Phi, psi and omega in degrees: 000315181297320179298319179296319179294320177295318177299316180298317179295319178297314179301312183295310183294316181295318183288323177300318187277339182272134179281338182230149172228154174258127182239127181239120176264158179304126178080002181234132180298157179299142181227141179280131180228141170276152188206177170220141177273123183215124177049049173081018179208155172277124183250134180229156175230144179178196181065025176233172179300128179079005180245168183291143177285147179235060185290138176080355180269106182242148180305129180087352180278183177240158177213156175256122183250130177243131183248136180264158174284132183294324183276322183259336179085355180274170180298132178252314180203148173239139182217155180269138182232149170264132182271127178234119177270130181274139179288130180304131176086351179292165181299317179294322178299314181299315180295319180292317180296324177300320177291315181297320182301322180292337182260348183287122180264145173056041177290133182288339186242007173052244185292339180277358184303314180300323178294320177295317178299322180296320182281318197240350188237171174246140175247123184241146170251129175256098187268122179300137179269353177106347181257132175249150180269145177292152178293140183286155176272331185259169176288131182249020181295148180218167180292147178297154177292149178298145181212151177283352180292147180235160176275144179298152173285156177299148180289150178299145185300325184276352185297316179301323179295320179295320182287327184271345183294134179269141176275137175272131179261138179246000000 
């Protein structure tokens, strides 16, 4: 019983303090998601235009959540979650969206964001099931997920001279 309470406290405190979590659904690689801890669960919004993708997260499914240490950035705890999709406009949805809205950075539509989320996005609760995974002994690094982003080309060799050259005023 004491171990379960300690695990629950660790999951809650670590997830509250971390700005990002890694969420892995069955058959889908782990993905970094921003979240907010609200009423005993990590809550996320996504799958809409301009929002984070939530692949493989289906209502009633399970996911593996990994929380990083805020100061060191390394894995702190991993826990299993039950995925619960909130019905748009429900009382619980409204309370969760109010929390998420306060944490959403750089929203393109500001105050209209909750209405857009109601129309176009999904709001999910990742509810801890009570089981935490032991910390791994081996390195778990993996290749980054594919992305359309590209790396800049090297700057032209003459550009620093052009930028640093002083203009003579006459």
